[in-house]
PyMOL Python script that loads the backbone (N, CA, C, O; Angstrom):
from pymol import cmd

cmd.read_pdbstr("""\
ATOM      1  N   MET A   1       0.696  -1.265   0.020  1.00  0.00           N
ATOM      2  CA  MET A   1       0.155  -0.137  -0.030  1.00  0.00           C
ATOM      3  C   MET A   1       0.882   1.890   0.077  1.00  0.00           C
ATOM      4  O   MET A   1       1.102   2.698   0.979  1.00  0.00           O
ATOM      5  N   LYS A   2       0.987   1.864  -1.322  1.00  0.00           N
ATOM      6  CA  LYS A   2       1.134   3.682  -1.033  1.00  0.00           C
ATOM      7  C   LYS A   2       1.129   4.372  -0.235  1.00  0.00           C
ATOM      8  O   LYS A   2       0.324   5.087  -0.833  1.00  0.00           O
ATOM      9  N   THR A   3       1.349   5.099   1.005  1.00  0.00           N
ATOM     10  CA  THR A   3       1.511   6.319   1.637  1.00  0.00           C
ATOM     11  C   THR A   3       0.873   7.679   0.960  1.00  0.00           C
ATOM     12  O   THR A   3       1.190   8.327  -0.037  1.00  0.00           O
ATOM     13  N   ARG A   4       0.274   7.762   1.528  1.00  0.00           N
ATOM     14  CA  ARG A   4      -0.183   9.398   1.040  1.00  0.00           C
ATOM     15  C   ARG A   4      -0.919  10.538   2.397  1.00  0.00           C
ATOM     16  O   ARG A   4      -1.575  10.275   3.405  1.00  0.00           O
ATOM     17  N   ILE A   5      -0.398  11.907   1.777  1.00  0.00           N
ATOM     18  CA  ILE A   5      -1.205  12.501   2.894  1.00  0.00           C
ATOM     19  C   ILE A   5      -2.540  13.441   1.601  1.00  0.00           C
ATOM     20  O   ILE A   5      -2.409  13.446   0.376  1.00  0.00           O
ATOM     21  N   GLU A   6      -3.281  13.875   2.107  1.00  0.00           N
ATOM     22  CA  GLU A   6      -4.952  14.407   2.105  1.00  0.00           C
ATOM     23  C   GLU A   6      -5.826  14.957   2.641  1.00  0.00           C
ATOM     24  O   GLU A   6      -6.910  14.494   2.995  1.00  0.00           O
ATOM     25  N   LYS A   7      -5.592  15.558   2.701  1.00  0.00           N
ATOM     26  CA  LYS A   7      -7.199  16.396   3.423  1.00  0.00           C
ATOM     27  C   LYS A   7      -8.694  16.089   2.968  1.00  0.00           C
ATOM     28  O   LYS A   7      -9.192  16.475   1.911  1.00  0.00           O
ATOM     29  N   VAL A   8      -9.379  15.258   4.037  1.00  0.00           N
ATOM     30  CA  VAL A   8     -10.665  15.275   3.780  1.00  0.00           C
ATOM     31  C   VAL A   8     -11.312  15.842   4.698  1.00  0.00           C
ATOM     32  O   VAL A   8     -10.726  16.158   5.734  1.00  0.00           O
ATOM     33  N   LYS A   9     -12.568  16.081   4.536  1.00  0.00           N
ATOM     34  CA  LYS A   9     -13.893  16.028   5.808  1.00  0.00           C
ATOM     35  C   LYS A   9     -13.818  15.474   6.828  1.00  0.00           C
ATOM     36  O   LYS A   9     -13.387  14.324   6.742  1.00  0.00           O
ATOM     37  N   LEU A  10     -13.968  15.684   7.410  1.00  0.00           N
ATOM     38  CA  LEU A  10     -14.034  14.775   9.032  1.00  0.00           C
ATOM     39  C   LEU A  10     -15.052  13.963   8.909  1.00  0.00           C
ATOM     40  O   LEU A  10     -15.107  12.832   9.390  1.00  0.00           O
ATOM     41  N   ASP A  11     -16.298  14.761   7.955  1.00  0.00           N
ATOM     42  CA  ASP A  11     -17.505  13.555   8.309  1.00  0.00           C
ATOM     43  C   ASP A  11     -17.234  12.633   6.833  1.00  0.00           C
ATOM     44  O   ASP A  11     -18.350  12.285   6.446  1.00  0.00           O
ATOM     45  N   GLN A  12     -16.482  12.272   6.165  1.00  0.00           N
ATOM     46  CA  GLN A  12     -15.973  11.032   5.343  1.00  0.00           C
ATOM     47  C   GLN A  12     -15.377  10.350   6.443  1.00  0.00           C
ATOM     48  O   GLN A  12     -15.255   9.198   6.028  1.00  0.00           O
ATOM     49  N   LEU A  13     -14.979  10.393   7.492  1.00  0.00           N
ATOM     50  CA  LEU A  13     -14.085   9.507   8.274  1.00  0.00           C
ATOM     51  C   LEU A  13     -15.009   8.676   9.348  1.00  0.00           C
ATOM     52  O   LEU A  13     -15.989   9.120   9.946  1.00  0.00           O
ATOM     53  N   SER A  14     -14.480   7.431   9.437  1.00  0.00           N
ATOM     54  CA  SER A  14     -15.432   6.194  10.450  1.00  0.00           C
ATOM     55  C   SER A  14     -14.678   5.835  11.388  1.00  0.00           C
ATOM     56  O   SER A  14     -13.496   5.681  11.082  1.00  0.00           O
ATOM     57  N   GLU A  15     -15.057   5.598  12.739  1.00  0.00           N
ATOM     58  CA  GLU A  15     -14.345   5.041  13.400  1.00  0.00           C
ATOM     59  C   GLU A  15     -13.911   3.674  13.548  1.00  0.00           C
ATOM     60  O   GLU A  15     -14.851   2.917  13.306  1.00  0.00           O
ATOM     61  N   THR A  16     -12.912   3.101  13.833  1.00  0.00           N
ATOM     62  CA  THR A  16     -12.832   1.586  14.058  1.00  0.00           C
ATOM     63  C   THR A  16     -13.906   1.311  14.745  1.00  0.00           C
ATOM     64  O   THR A  16     -14.626   2.111  15.341  1.00  0.00           O
ATOM     65  N   LYS A  17     -14.042  -0.114  14.641  1.00  0.00           N
ATOM     66  CA  LYS A  17     -15.267  -0.508  15.451  1.00  0.00           C
ATOM     67  C   LYS A  17     -14.850  -0.660  16.868  1.00  0.00           C
ATOM     68  O   LYS A  17     -15.498  -0.172  17.794  1.00  0.00           O
ATOM     69  N   ASN A  18     -13.643  -1.418  17.040  1.00  0.00           N
ATOM     70  CA  ASN A  18     -12.979  -2.208  17.913  1.00  0.00           C
ATOM     71  C   ASN A  18     -11.695  -1.390  18.477  1.00  0.00           C
ATOM     72  O   ASN A  18     -10.623  -1.968  18.657  1.00  0.00           O
ATOM     73  N   ASN A  19     -11.870  -0.017  18.741  1.00  0.00           N
ATOM     74  CA  ASN A  19     -10.557   0.724  18.946  1.00  0.00           C
ATOM     75  C   ASN A  19      -9.889   0.586  20.624  1.00  0.00           C
ATOM     76  O   ASN A  19     -10.134   1.402  21.513  1.00  0.00           O
ATOM     77  N   PRO A  20      -9.260  -0.291  20.737  1.00  0.00           N
ATOM     78  CA  PRO A  20      -8.566  -0.894  21.830  1.00  0.00           C
ATOM     79  C   PRO A  20      -8.497   0.725  23.049  1.00  0.00           C
ATOM     80  O   PRO A  20      -8.858   0.758  24.225  1.00  0.00           O
ATOM     81  N   ARG A  21      -8.020   1.665  22.363  1.00  0.00           N
ATOM     82  CA  ARG A  21      -7.478   2.798  22.968  1.00  0.00           C
ATOM     83  C   ARG A  21      -8.605   3.639  23.200  1.00  0.00           C
ATOM     84  O   ARG A  21      -9.172   4.187  22.255  1.00  0.00           O
ATOM     85  N   GLN A  22      -9.030   3.807  24.553  1.00  0.00           N
ATOM     86  CA  GLN A  22      -9.976   4.972  24.938  1.00  0.00           C
ATOM     87  C   GLN A  22      -8.994   6.018  25.506  1.00  0.00           C
ATOM     88  O   GLN A  22      -7.797   6.026  25.795  1.00  0.00           O
ATOM     89  N   ILE A  23     -10.315   7.156  25.552  1.00  0.00           N
ATOM     90  CA  ILE A  23      -9.979   8.216  26.293  1.00  0.00           C
ATOM     91  C   ILE A  23     -10.837   8.896  27.607  1.00  0.00           C
ATOM     92  O   ILE A  23     -12.055   8.899  27.429  1.00  0.00           O
ATOM     93  N   SER A  24     -10.566   9.225  28.346  1.00  0.00           N
ATOM     94  CA  SER A  24     -11.028   9.639  29.543  1.00  0.00           C
ATOM     95  C   SER A  24     -11.906  10.660  29.506  1.00  0.00           C
ATOM     96  O   SER A  24     -11.578  11.202  28.451  1.00  0.00           O
ATOM     97  N   LYS A  25     -13.053  11.466  30.068  1.00  0.00           N
ATOM     98  CA  LYS A  25     -13.342  12.581  29.801  1.00  0.00           C
ATOM     99  C   LYS A  25     -12.247  13.560  30.214  1.00  0.00           C
ATOM    100  O   LYS A  25     -12.056  14.401  29.335  1.00  0.00           O
ATOM    101  N   LYS A  26     -11.592  13.681  31.122  1.00  0.00           N
ATOM    102  CA  LYS A  26     -10.429  14.550  31.722  1.00  0.00           C
ATOM    103  C   LYS A  26     -10.123  14.684  30.580  1.00  0.00           C
ATOM    104  O   LYS A  26     -10.439  15.665  29.907  1.00  0.00           O
ATOM    105  N   ASP A  27      -9.339  13.547  30.100  1.00  0.00           N
ATOM    106  CA  ASP A  27      -8.472  13.737  28.931  1.00  0.00           C
ATOM    107  C   ASP A  27      -8.807  14.065  27.761  1.00  0.00           C
ATOM    108  O   ASP A  27      -7.858  14.266  27.004  1.00  0.00           O
ATOM    109  N   PHE A  28      -9.933  14.204  27.296  1.00  0.00           N
ATOM    110  CA  PHE A  28     -10.411  14.143  26.093  1.00  0.00           C
ATOM    111  C   PHE A  28     -10.558  16.053  25.940  1.00  0.00           C
ATOM    112  O   PHE A  28     -10.400  16.727  24.922  1.00  0.00           O
ATOM    113  N   ALA A  29     -10.926  16.542  27.419  1.00  0.00           N
ATOM    114  CA  ALA A  29     -11.167  17.439  27.783  1.00  0.00           C
ATOM    115  C   ALA A  29      -9.839  18.738  27.365  1.00  0.00           C
ATOM    116  O   ALA A  29      -9.751  19.955  27.199  1.00  0.00           O
ATOM    117  N   ILE A  30      -9.180  17.799  27.353  1.00  0.00           N
ATOM    118  CA  ILE A  30      -7.285  18.740  27.631  1.00  0.00           C
ATOM    119  C   ILE A  30      -7.331  18.375  26.236  1.00  0.00           C
ATOM    120  O   ILE A  30      -7.068  19.346  25.526  1.00  0.00           O
ATOM    121  N   LEU A  31      -7.509  17.595  25.760  1.00  0.00           N
ATOM    122  CA  LEU A  31      -6.959  17.606  23.942  1.00  0.00           C
ATOM    123  C   LEU A  31      -7.831  18.276  23.926  1.00  0.00           C
ATOM    124  O   LEU A  31      -7.254  19.196  24.505  1.00  0.00           O
ATOM    125  N   LYS A  32      -9.039  18.752  23.716  1.00  0.00           N
ATOM    126  CA  LYS A  32     -10.196  19.491  22.894  1.00  0.00           C
ATOM    127  C   LYS A  32      -9.460  21.225  23.618  1.00  0.00           C
ATOM    128  O   LYS A  32      -9.361  22.254  22.949  1.00  0.00           O
ATOM    129  N   LYS A  33      -9.217  21.134  24.493  1.00  0.00           N
ATOM    130  CA  LYS A  33      -8.610  22.622  25.004  1.00  0.00           C
ATOM    131  C   LYS A  33      -7.383  23.072  23.900  1.00  0.00           C
ATOM    132  O   LYS A  33      -7.300  24.160  23.330  1.00  0.00           O
ATOM    133  N   SER A  34      -6.651  22.154  23.798  1.00  0.00           N
ATOM    134  CA  SER A  34      -5.138  22.059  23.245  1.00  0.00           C
ATOM    135  C   SER A  34      -5.322  21.909  21.543  1.00  0.00           C
ATOM    136  O   SER A  34      -4.488  22.282  20.718  1.00  0.00           O
ATOM    137  N   LEU A  35      -6.731  21.216  21.227  1.00  0.00           N
ATOM    138  CA  LEU A  35      -6.474  21.682  19.581  1.00  0.00           C
ATOM    139  C   LEU A  35      -7.477  23.327  19.423  1.00  0.00           C
ATOM    140  O   LEU A  35      -7.370  24.096  18.468  1.00  0.00           O
ATOM    141  N   THR A  36      -8.145  23.474  20.298  1.00  0.00           N
ATOM    142  CA  THR A  36      -8.307  25.016  20.579  1.00  0.00           C
ATOM    143  C   THR A  36      -7.531  25.940  20.615  1.00  0.00           C
ATOM    144  O   THR A  36      -7.740  26.855  19.819  1.00  0.00           O
ATOM    145  N   GLU A  37      -6.423  26.035  21.491  1.00  0.00           N
ATOM    146  CA  GLU A  37      -5.569  27.418  21.490  1.00  0.00           C
ATOM    147  C   GLU A  37      -4.338  26.677  20.408  1.00  0.00           C
ATOM    148  O   GLU A  37      -3.269  27.205  20.718  1.00  0.00           O
ATOM    149  N   PHE A  38      -4.209  26.094  19.757  1.00  0.00           N
ATOM    150  CA  PHE A  38      -2.850  25.135  18.727  1.00  0.00           C
ATOM    151  C   PHE A  38      -3.565  24.925  17.886  1.00  0.00           C
ATOM    152  O   PHE A  38      -4.034  23.805  18.087  1.00  0.00           O
ATOM    153  N   PRO A  39      -4.339  25.754  16.163  1.00  0.00           N
ATOM    154  CA  PRO A  39      -5.096  25.136  15.432  1.00  0.00           C
ATOM    155  C   PRO A  39      -3.897  24.576  14.627  1.00  0.00           C
ATOM    156  O   PRO A  39      -4.165  23.475  14.145  1.00  0.00           O
ATOM    157  N   GLU A  40      -2.768  24.981  14.373  1.00  0.00           N
ATOM    158  CA  GLU A  40      -1.489  24.577  13.737  1.00  0.00           C
ATOM    159  C   GLU A  40      -1.066  23.021  14.049  1.00  0.00           C
ATOM    160  O   GLU A  40      -0.062  22.568  13.498  1.00  0.00           O
ATOM    161  N   MET A  41      -1.896  22.157  14.997  1.00  0.00           N
ATOM    162  CA  MET A  41      -1.995  21.118  15.107  1.00  0.00           C
ATOM    163  C   MET A  41      -2.267  20.589  13.626  1.00  0.00           C
ATOM    164  O   MET A  41      -1.535  20.069  12.784  1.00  0.00           O
ATOM    165  N   GLN A  42      -3.564  20.919  13.651  1.00  0.00           N
ATOM    166  CA  GLN A  42      -4.508  20.377  12.264  1.00  0.00           C
ATOM    167  C   GLN A  42      -3.565  20.135  11.239  1.00  0.00           C
ATOM    168  O   GLN A  42      -3.866  19.179  10.525  1.00  0.00           O
ATOM    169  N   GLU A  43      -2.444  20.757  10.935  1.00  0.00           N
ATOM    170  CA  GLU A  43      -1.711  21.208   9.874  1.00  0.00           C
ATOM    171  C   GLU A  43      -0.471  19.682   9.631  1.00  0.00           C
ATOM    172  O   GLU A  43      -0.059  18.988   8.701  1.00  0.00           O
ATOM    173  N   ILE A  44      -0.275  19.809  11.269  1.00  0.00           N
ATOM    174  CA  ILE A  44       1.185  18.712  11.645  1.00  0.00           C
ATOM    175  C   ILE A  44       0.867  17.282  12.354  1.00  0.00           C
ATOM    176  O   ILE A  44       1.731  16.472  12.690  1.00  0.00           O
ATOM    177  N   ARG A  45      -0.785  17.098  12.547  1.00  0.00           N
ATOM    178  CA  ARG A  45      -1.110  16.494  13.540  1.00  0.00           C
ATOM    179  C   ARG A  45      -1.864  15.191  12.675  1.00  0.00           C
ATOM    180  O   ARG A  45      -2.973  15.102  13.203  1.00  0.00           O
ATOM    181  N   GLU A  46      -1.788  14.380  11.834  1.00  0.00           N
ATOM    182  CA  GLU A  46      -2.371  13.698  10.953  1.00  0.00           C
ATOM    183  C   GLU A  46      -3.068  12.028  11.500  1.00  0.00           C
ATOM    184  O   GLU A  46      -2.538  11.056  12.039  1.00  0.00           O
ATOM    185  N   ILE A  47      -4.288  12.281  11.107  1.00  0.00           N
ATOM    186  CA  ILE A  47      -4.770  11.108  11.127  1.00  0.00           C
ATOM    187  C   ILE A  47      -4.865   9.841  10.109  1.00  0.00           C
ATOM    188  O   ILE A  47      -5.077  10.137   8.933  1.00  0.00           O
ATOM    189  N   VAL A  48      -4.711   8.248  10.481  1.00  0.00           N
ATOM    190  CA  VAL A  48      -4.254   7.240   9.858  1.00  0.00           C
ATOM    191  C   VAL A  48      -5.661   6.603   9.197  1.00  0.00           C
ATOM    192  O   VAL A  48      -6.672   6.304   9.833  1.00  0.00           O
ATOM    193  N   VAL A  49      -5.531   6.524   8.279  1.00  0.00           N
ATOM    194  CA  VAL A  49      -6.701   5.747   7.658  1.00  0.00           C
ATOM    195  C   VAL A  49      -6.635   4.244   6.660  1.00  0.00           C
ATOM    196  O   VAL A  49      -5.649   3.822   6.056  1.00  0.00           O
ATOM    197  N   ASP A  50      -7.267   3.962   6.688  1.00  0.00           N
ATOM    198  CA  ASP A  50      -7.428   3.065   5.493  1.00  0.00           C
ATOM    199  C   ASP A  50      -7.928   3.668   4.381  1.00  0.00           C
ATOM    200  O   ASP A  50      -8.084   4.888   4.354  1.00  0.00           O
ATOM    201  N   GLU A  51      -8.293   2.718   3.134  1.00  0.00           N
ATOM    202  CA  GLU A  51      -8.740   3.569   2.005  1.00  0.00           C
ATOM    203  C   GLU A  51     -10.052   3.473   2.042  1.00  0.00           C
ATOM    204  O   GLU A  51     -10.742   3.747   1.060  1.00  0.00           O
ATOM    205  N   ASN A  52     -10.450   3.148   2.967  1.00  0.00           N
ATOM    206  CA  ASN A  52     -12.415   3.634   3.277  1.00  0.00           C
ATOM    207  C   ASN A  52     -12.513   4.842   4.261  1.00  0.00           C
ATOM    208  O   ASN A  52     -13.627   5.144   4.690  1.00  0.00           O
ATOM    209  N   TYR A  53     -11.352   5.589   4.663  1.00  0.00           N
ATOM    210  CA  TYR A  53     -11.141   6.287   5.676  1.00  0.00           C
ATOM    211  C   TYR A  53     -11.640   5.668   6.956  1.00  0.00           C
ATOM    212  O   TYR A  53     -12.074   6.363   7.876  1.00  0.00           O
ATOM    213  N   THR A  54     -11.581   4.500   7.000  1.00  0.00           N
ATOM    214  CA  THR A  54     -11.860   3.834   8.708  1.00  0.00           C
ATOM    215  C   THR A  54     -10.175   4.246   9.376  1.00  0.00           C
ATOM    216  O   THR A  54      -9.112   3.791   8.954  1.00  0.00           O
ATOM    217  N   ILE A  55     -10.332   5.053  10.308  1.00  0.00           N
ATOM    218  CA  ILE A  55      -9.539   5.703  11.012  1.00  0.00           C
ATOM    219  C   ILE A  55      -8.719   4.332  11.941  1.00  0.00           C
ATOM    220  O   ILE A  55      -9.308   3.503  12.635  1.00  0.00           O
ATOM    221  N   PHE A  56      -7.115   4.423  11.678  1.00  0.00           N
ATOM    222  CA  PHE A  56      -6.517   3.545  12.685  1.00  0.00           C
ATOM    223  C   PHE A  56      -5.417   4.076  13.089  1.00  0.00           C
ATOM    224  O   PHE A  56      -4.366   3.437  13.146  1.00  0.00           O
ATOM    225  N   GLY A  57      -5.540   5.414  13.446  1.00  0.00           N
ATOM    226  CA  GLY A  57      -4.916   6.262  14.469  1.00  0.00           C
ATOM    227  C   GLY A  57      -4.759   7.862  14.026  1.00  0.00           C
ATOM    228  O   GLY A  57      -4.460   8.441  12.981  1.00  0.00           O
ATOM    229  N   GLY A  58      -5.240   8.403  15.837  1.00  0.00           N
ATOM    230  CA  GLY A  58      -5.203   9.300  16.069  1.00  0.00           C
ATOM    231  C   GLY A  58      -6.806   9.722  16.281  1.00  0.00           C
ATOM    232  O   GLY A  58      -7.071  10.922  16.210  1.00  0.00           O
ATOM    233  N   ALA A  59      -7.921   8.736  16.548  1.00  0.00           N
ATOM    234  CA  ALA A  59      -9.268   8.484  16.241  1.00  0.00           C
ATOM    235  C   ALA A  59      -9.513   9.904  17.641  1.00  0.00           C
ATOM    236  O   ALA A  59     -10.173  10.905  17.363  1.00  0.00           O
ATOM    237  N   SER A  60      -8.977   9.753  18.817  1.00  0.00           N
ATOM    238  CA  SER A  60      -9.263  10.990  19.679  1.00  0.00           C
ATOM    239  C   SER A  60      -9.062  11.836  19.061  1.00  0.00           C
ATOM    240  O   SER A  60     -10.126  12.430  18.887  1.00  0.00           O
ATOM    241  N   THR A  61      -8.078  12.425  18.448  1.00  0.00           N
ATOM    242  CA  THR A  61      -7.927  13.776  17.986  1.00  0.00           C
ATOM    243  C   THR A  61      -8.318  14.127  16.989  1.00  0.00           C
ATOM    244  O   THR A  61      -8.042  15.259  16.592  1.00  0.00           O
ATOM    245  N   GLY A  62      -9.341  12.992  16.017  1.00  0.00           N
ATOM    246  CA  GLY A  62     -10.325  13.280  15.116  1.00  0.00           C
ATOM    247  C   GLY A  62     -11.431  13.496  16.127  1.00  0.00           C
ATOM    248  O   GLY A  62     -11.820  14.658  16.237  1.00  0.00           O
ATOM    249  N   GLN A  63     -11.976  12.619  16.847  1.00  0.00           N
ATOM    250  CA  GLN A  63     -12.854  13.630  17.638  1.00  0.00           C
ATOM    251  C   GLN A  63     -12.716  14.839  18.112  1.00  0.00           C
ATOM    252  O   GLN A  63     -13.472  15.755  17.789  1.00  0.00           O
ATOM    253  N   GLY A  64     -11.805  14.960  18.871  1.00  0.00           N
ATOM    254  CA  GLY A  64     -11.255  16.725  19.018  1.00  0.00           C
ATOM    255  C   GLY A  64     -11.845  17.757  18.117  1.00  0.00           C
ATOM    256  O   GLY A  64     -12.670  18.648  18.315  1.00  0.00           O
ATOM    257  N   TYR A  65     -11.080  17.314  16.916  1.00  0.00           N
ATOM    258  CA  TYR A  65     -11.192  18.078  15.845  1.00  0.00           C
ATOM    259  C   TYR A  65     -12.974  18.532  15.772  1.00  0.00           C
ATOM    260  O   TYR A  65     -13.323  19.671  16.081  1.00  0.00           O
ATOM    261  N   ALA A  66     -13.645  17.823  15.474  1.00  0.00           N
ATOM    262  CA  ALA A  66     -15.167  17.351  15.337  1.00  0.00           C
ATOM    263  C   ALA A  66     -15.767  18.041  16.575  1.00  0.00           C
ATOM    264  O   ALA A  66     -16.997  17.986  16.575  1.00  0.00           O
ATOM    265  N   CYS A  67     -15.292  18.599  17.501  1.00  0.00           N
ATOM    266  CA  CYS A  67     -16.047  19.264  18.343  1.00  0.00           C
ATOM    267  C   CYS A  67     -16.028  20.366  18.606  1.00  0.00           C
ATOM    268  O   CYS A  67     -16.824  20.817  19.430  1.00  0.00           O
TER     269      CYS A  67
END
""", "prot")
cmd.dss("prot")
cmd.show_as("cartoon", "prot")
cmd.util.cbc("prot")
cmd.orient("prot")
């Protein structure tokens, strides 16, 4: 599989059904605050997806951007 960087709308992404990583409400609030205070992170921090746009890395970050 070839790697590429592509910008897509968040509503095109879907979450992995069996995501082993969970984030607490407290940590999620901290993440959302960080994303708000440092919007340039959207350009730096990628969300890893497969060919169907299912998230495999960065699911919490994706949720933080969506809020």
